[in-house]
C-alpha positions in Angstrom: 129.3 198.3 211.6 130.8 201.7 212.4 131.0 204.4 209.8 134.5 205.7 209.1 133.0 209.2 208.6 130.3 209.8 211.2 129.7 213.5 210.5 129.7 216.0 207.6 133.2 216.6 206.2 132.9 220.3 206.7 132.6 219.7 210.5 136.0 218.0 210.4 137.5 220.8 208.3 136.0 223.5 210.5 137.2 221.9 213.7 140.8 221.3 212.5 140.9 224.8 211.1 139.9 226.3 214.4 142.6 224.2 216.2 145.2 225.4 213.7 144.2 229.1 214.3 144.2 228.7 218.0 147.7 227.1 218.0 149.0 229.8 215.6 147.7 232.6 217.9 149.2 230.8 220.9 152.7 230.5 219.5 152.8 233.5 217.1 151.0 236.1 219.3 150.7 235.2 223.0 153.9 233.3 223.3 156.1 234.6 220.6 158.8 235.4 223.1 160.0 232.7 225.5 159.1 233.5 229.1 158.4 231.7 232.3 154.7 230.8 232.5 153.6 231.5 236.1 150.7 229.7 237.8 148.3 232.6 237.3 148.8 232.6 233.5 148.6 228.9 233.4 145.3 228.9 235.3 143.9 231.4 232.9 144.8 229.2 229.9 143.5 226.1 231.6 140.1 227.8 232.3 140.1 229.0 228.7 140.7 225.5 227.2 138.3 223.8 229.6 135.7 226.6 228.8 136.1 226.0 225.1 135.6 222.2 225.6 132.4 222.8 227.6 131.1 225.1 224.9 131.9 222.6 222.2 130.2 219.8 224.1 127.0 222.0 224.5 127.1 222.9 220.9 127.5 219.3 219.9 124.4 218.5 222.0 122.4 221.2 220.3 123.4 220.0 216.8 123.6 216.2 217.3 121.6 215.4 220.4 122.2 214.9 224.1 123.7 211.5 223.8 126.7 212.7 221.6 127.1 215.6 224.0 127.4 213.2 226.9 129.8 210.9 225.0 132.0 213.9 224.3 132.0 215.0 227.9 132.7 211.6 229.2 135.5 210.9 226.7 137.0 214.4 227.4 137.0 213.8 231.1 138.7 210.4 230.7 141.4 211.9 228.4 141.8 215.1 230.5 142.2 213.1 233.8 144.7 210.6 232.2 146.7 213.5 230.9 147.4 214.5 234.5 149.6 211.4 234.8 151.4 212.5 231.6 152.1 215.9 233.3 154.0 214.3 236.1 156.2 212.4 233.6 156.9 215.5 231.6 158.0 217.2 234.8 160.5 214.3 235.4 161.7 214.7 231.8 162.4 218.4 232.2 164.1 217.8 235.5 166.3 215.0 234.1 167.5 217.3 231.3 167.6 220.4 233.4 165.5 222.4 230.9 165.0 226.1 232.1 161.4 227.0 232.8 161.7 229.8 230.2 162.0 227.1 227.4 159.5 224.6 228.6 156.4 226.1 227.0 158.1 226.1 223.5 159.0 222.4 223.9 155.4 221.5 225.0 154.0 223.4 222.1 155.8 221.5 219.5 155.3 218.3 221.5 151.6 218.8 221.4 151.6 219.2 217.6 153.2 215.8 217.3 150.8 214.4 219.8 147.8 215.6 217.8 149.2 214.0 214.6 150.0 210.7 216.4 146.6 210.4 218.1 144.8 211.3 214.9 146.5 208.3 213.2 145.9 206.0 216.2 142.2 206.9 216.3 141.8 206.4 212.5 143.6 203.0 212.8 141.4 202.1 215.8 138.2 202.9 213.9 139.3 200.9 210.9 140.2 197.9 213.1 136.9 198.0 215.0 134.9 198.3 211.7 136.6 195.4 210.2 137.1 193.3 213.3 134.2 193.9 215.7 135.7 191.7 218.4 138.6 194.2 218.7 136.5 196.2 221.2 136.8 193.2 223.6 140.5 193.1 223.0 140.8 196.8 223.7 138.7 196.4 226.9 141.1 193.8 228.1 144.1 195.9 227.3 142.6 199.0 229.2 141.8 196.8 232.2 145.3 195.3 232.2 146.7 198.9 231.9 144.7 200.1 234.9 146.0 197.3 237.0 149.6 197.9 235.8 149.9 201.6 236.6 148.5 201.0 240.1 151.8 199.2 240.9 154.2 200.8 238.4 155.7 204.2 239.2 156.7 206.6 236.4 160.2 205.9 235.1 162.2 208.3 232.9 165.5 207.3 231.4 166.2 209.0 228.2 169.5 207.2 227.9 167.5 204.0 227.2 165.0 205.6 224.9 165.5 204.0 221.5 164.2 207.0 219.5 166.7 209.3 221.3 169.5 206.8 220.8 168.7 206.5 217.1 168.7 210.3 216.7 172.0 210.6 218.4 173.5 208.1 215.9 172.2 210.1 213.0 173.3 213.6 214.2 175.9 215.0 216.5 174.7 216.6 219.7 175.7 220.1 220.8 177.2 220.3 224.3 174.8 222.9 225.5 171.4 224.5 224.8 171.2 226.9 221.8 168.3 229.0 223.1 165.0 227.8 221.6 166.6 226.0 218.8 166.2 222.2 218.3 168.6 222.0 215.4 171.7 224.2 214.7 175.0 224.2 212.9 177.9 222.9 215.0 181.5 222.3 213.8 180.2 222.8 210.3 177.6 220.1 210.6 173.8 220.0 211.2 173.4 219.0 214.8 170.7 218.4 217.4 170.6 220.5 220.6 169.6 218.9 223.9 166.2 220.5 223.5 165.6 218.3 220.5 166.3 215.2 222.7 163.8 216.6 225.3 161.2 216.9 222.5 161.8 213.4 221.2 161.5 212.0 224.8 158.2 213.8 225.4 156.8 212.6 222.0 157.7 208.9 222.6 156.3 209.2 226.1 153.0 210.7 224.8 152.8 207.8 222.3 153.0 205.3 225.2 150.3 207.3 227.0 148.2 207.4 223.9 148.3 203.6 223.5 147.0 203.5 227.0 144.3 206.3 226.9 142.9 206.3 223.4 141.4 202.8 223.7 139.6 203.9 226.8 137.5 206.4 224.8 136.1 203.6 222.6 134.4 202.4 225.7 132.3 205.5 225.5 131.8 205.9 221.8 133.1 204.6 218.5 132.2 207.8 216.6 135.5 209.0 215.1 134.6 212.7 215.4 133.9 212.5 219.2 136.9 210.3 219.9 139.1 212.7 218.0 137.7 216.0 219.4 137.7 214.8 223.0 141.4 213.8 222.6 142.3 217.1 221.0 140.7 219.3 223.7 142.5 217.3 226.4 145.8 217.6 224.6 145.4 221.4 224.0 144.9 221.9 227.8 147.9 219.8 228.6 150.5 222.6 228.5 148.7 224.9 230.8 147.7 222.0 233.1 151.5 221.2 233.3 152.4 224.6 234.6 149.5 224.5 237.1 150.3 221.1 238.5 154.1 220.7 238.0 154.9 222.6 241.2 152.3 220.7 243.2 153.0 217.1 242.2 153.5 216.1 245.8 149.9 217.2 246.6 148.4 214.6 244.3 149.7 211.4 245.7 146.4 209.5 245.2 145.8 210.7 241.7 147.6 207.8 240.0 145.5 205.4 242.1 142.4 207.2 240.9 143.4 207.0 237.3 144.1 203.3 237.7 140.5 202.8 239.1 139.1 204.8 236.1 140.9 202.5 233.7 139.8 199.4 235.5 136.2 200.7 235.4 136.4 201.6 231.7 138.0 198.2 230.8 135.4 196.3 232.7 132.7 198.3 231.0 134.1 197.4 227.6 134.1 193.7 228.4 130.7 193.6 229.9 128.7 195.6 227.3 127.0 194.0 224.4 128.9 194.7 221.1 126.7 193.1 218.5 128.3 189.7 218.9 126.5 186.5 220.1 125.8 186.8 223.9 128.5 185.1 225.9 128.4 185.2 229.7 127.3 188.3 231.5 126.5 191.4 229.3 125.6 194.7 231.0 125.2 198.0 229.3 126.1 201.0 231.5 124.5 204.3 230.5 126.8 207.1 229.3 125.5 209.4 232.1 126.4 206.8 234.7 129.9 206.4 233.2 130.4 210.2 233.3 129.4 210.3 237.0 131.5 207.4 237.9 134.6 208.7 236.2 134.1 212.3 237.6 133.5 210.9 241.1 136.6 208.7 241.1 138.8 211.6 239.9 137.3 214.1 242.4 137.6 211.7 245.3 141.3 211.0 244.5 142.0 214.7 244.3 140.2 215.4 247.6 142.0 212.5 249.4 145.3 213.8 248.1 144.7 217.4 249.2 143.6 216.1 252.6 146.7 213.9 253.0 149.0 216.8 252.0 147.2 219.1 254.4 147.5 216.6 257.2 151.3 216.0 256.5 151.8 219.8 256.5 150.0 220.2 259.7 152.0 217.5 261.4 155.2 218.8 260.0 154.7 222.3 261.3 153.4 220.9 264.6 156.5 218.8 265.0 
C-alpha cells in the first residue's frame, strides 16, 4: 500500500512556505503595478522557474536518492508539457473576452492560486483512492489513454456563455457593463457586482480543472509518492504564467504540439496499464524504467516542437517566395 505521508512533515511545510513567499514577492514586489509583460521579461521568468525546478530535482536526488529525482523530473516534464496546451486555451479565453494585455498577468496570478488549491485536493484524493483501491491505477491508466486519443481529434473550444460556473455566478451577482481596472468585484448601482474580469478568472479556473483531470492522473504513472506528484505539479503551474507570455504570440508556430502531447498521454496511459501494480498477473505486464520514460516523453515533446518550427519556417519561406 502507498503511504499518505511519504516524507517528513517539515519538508511539506518548508516547500509550501517557499511557494507562498515566491508568490508574495511576485505580486507584491515585481508585479505590484499592472503592466504589459513582454517576451523578454517572460523568458526571464520562465528560465527562473525552470531553473528552480531543476535545482529542486537535484536537491531531491541528493536527499532522497536518484530514483526520486528521476521521478520528479519525469513528472515535471509531463505536467510542464501538458500545460502548453492549457496556454493556448487561455489565449483563446483572453481573446474571447477582449482582456487587455496589461491585465492578463493579474488574472493569471489569481488563477494559479486557485489551480494550486484544486490540484492539491485532487492529488490528495487520488492518493487516498489508490491506497484504498489498488486497481484504481489501472482505471487511471485507461482514462489517460482515452484522453490522449481524444485530444488528438478534438480542438480547443472556448465558449464562456455555456460555462455552467460562469452562468451560475451571473445568476448570483449582477455584471458590470465594462472592466473596472484590476477589480474582480465592485459596487455597481448600489449592489455588489462582478466585473467581466471575474468571469475571465472563473472561466480559466474551470478550464484548469478540466486540464487537471486529464494531467494529474498521468503523473501517477511515474510515481505514487504524494510529495513528488504535488511538487512536480506546483513547479509546472508556477511557470505557466511566464510560459503563456512566451508562447501566446507564437501559437501558430506549434501546430504539432497538440499531437505530441496526445502521443505522450497515450504512452503514459499504456505504461500504466502494462506495468505490474501488485495485483495478480493478468496478461502482459512490462515495467518501463523511469529513465526510459523520461527520455521518451522528452523526445516526443522535442520532436513535435522541432517539426512545428520546421513547418512554420517552410510556410513562411513559401509565403515570402510567392
